[in-house]
N, C-alpha and C positions, 0 to 999 in steps of 0.2 A: 470044141470051143464052147465057152460059157457065154450066155447072152444075158446082159443086165439092162433092164429098162430103167431109164432115169425120168424124173419128173419133168414136165414140159418146160418149167422155168430154167432148169439146168440145161436141157436140150437147146433152148433158145440162146443161152449164154455161149454154148459151144458153137452153134451155128454162126453167131455174130463175132466170134473171135477172129482177129487178124492173123493169128499164127497158131502155134501149138498150145494146147491146154494141159496143164498139169492137174491130175486128179490126186487128191490127198484124203486121208481119213480124218476123223474128228481130232486126232492127236497131231495132225500135220505130217504123218508118214506118207511118203509117195506111194501111190498105188499104180500109177502109170501115166502115159502121155497119150493124148488124143490129137491126131492131126486131121484137120478137116480136108476134104477133097478140094483140089484147086477149082476156082471158078472158071467159067468159059473165057472171061477176059484174061485171066492168068495163063490159061492154056494157049490162047491166041498169041499173047506176048511172048511166051516161051518158044512157040513155033516160029515167030518172026525173028528170033535171035539165032535160030539154027543156021549153021554155015557161016556165021560171023567169026572174024578172027578175034583172038584174045585168049586169056587163060581159061582152061576148061577143068571142071571138077565134077566128080560123081555126086549124085544126090546124097549118099552117105557122108562124103567128105564135107559137103555143104552143111548138112545137119550138125556134124561134129563141130564145125567152125562156129556156127550160130550158138550151139549149146555151151561153147567154151567162153562166150562173152559174158 
């Protein structure tokens, strides 16, 4: 694995993002996607939903649906 250190202002932007962050180079070419870890509140909410009825999808299916929007 390669480790890249970003400047603190870039790190702050990633930390404050509500969802995934697309990384691009100076020409706008996609380098990758950063997904921040879920917050404690998001984890608690997800745990509270466990066992509830309704449609179920995998995480990969959910990401694919979101990215298709």
